C-alpha positions, -999 to +999 in steps of 0.1 A: +484+620-069+472+655-063+477+682-088+499+712-081+468+733-078+453+709-052+485+709-032+485+747-033+449+748-020+458+723+008+487+746+018+464+777+018+440+758+041+468+746+063+478+782+068+443+787+082+446+758+106+427+732+085+437+697+099+418+679+071+439+698+044+470+688+064+460+652+063+453+654+025+487+671+019+504+644+039+487+615+021+494+631-013+531+638-007+545+617+022+557+587+001+578+609-023+591+630+006+601+599+025+619+586-005+639+619-007+648+616+029+658+579+025+681+589-004+700+612+019+699+594+053+698+557+042+681+548+075+644+543+079+642+556+114+661+588+106+641+593+074+608+589+093+620+615+119+631+639+092+597+636+075+579+642+107+600+672+115+594+686+081+556+682+083+556+699+117+574+728+100+548+727+072+520+730+098+537+760+114+550+778+083+524+771+056+517+808+054+553+814+045+550+796+012+550+817-019+545+806-055+576+826-064+596+799-045+585+773-070+559+746-068+545+733-035+562+700-041+595+717-046+591+736-014+582+704+005+612+686-010+635+714+000+622+713+036+627+675+038+661+677+021+674+704+044+661+686+075+677+654+064+710+671+058+708+687+092+701+653+107+730+638+088+753+664+103+740+661+138+742+623+138+780+627+132+780+608+099+814+622+088+824+594+064+807+591+031+825+565+011+813+555-024+792+527-008+772+555+009+762+569-025+724+570-025+704+555-054+700+584-078+666+599-076+642+599-106+644+627-132+614+643-113+638+653-086+648+690-089+677+686-065+701+665-085+713+678-119+730+645-130+707+624-152+720+589-160+707+573-191+712+538-180+728+515-154+761+514-173+765+552-167+758+548-130+785+521-128+809+542-147+802+573-125+807+552-093+840+538-107+852+573-115+842+586-081+862+557-065+893+569-084+892+603-066+910+610-034+887+605-004+885+642+006+878+651-030+852+624-034+835+633-001+834+671-011+818+663-044+792+640-028+783+666-002+780+693-028+763+675-056+744+646-041+735+661-007+732+697-020+755+715+004+770+748-006+808+752-007+806+771+026+786+742+042+810+716+029+839+736+043+822+738+077+811+702+076+846+689+069+864+716+090+885+725+061+894+759+046+869+771+020+896+775-006+908+740-001+872+726-005+867+747-037+900+733-051+890+697-042+857+701-059+871+719-090+899+694-095+876+665-087+851+676-113+878+679-139+890+644-131+854+630-133+849+647-166+881+631-180+873+597-165+837+598-179+850+607-214+873+577-215 
């Protein structure tokens, strides 16, 4: 695995059109980025497409990267994540039941705040999510697992923003109570 400094140097060289640096960045990061995409899309063909689209964007926008945005890996993960979410929307995947919950990413992932200490916690969380109303569960999954903002959840579900915010707030209260049992 490349160091953050190496990834940064690769990105600087890519901004100058260096194909070898692009190849090295791809080899160093594609496995992890593919995993991020698979967690969201749950289909190999879509995950591969999202990864390819993200790397095309990297080639064209490497000069846009700034260290103030975080590490190179965080920037790449964000690109793959947003492309995967866009694909999920465009493919018309409107139903996200509890069986569509992705495997939770490792603690290295900066995009999911929930850390589960063991398998029992994962089972308990899934059980608690199953107790929620479908609209509430889907809103929480879209916001906290797929990383959509309240506005994006509202648009995705074609529901009023206030309704979505209420579903998420009440759902989180219910999850908290359920997890404390």
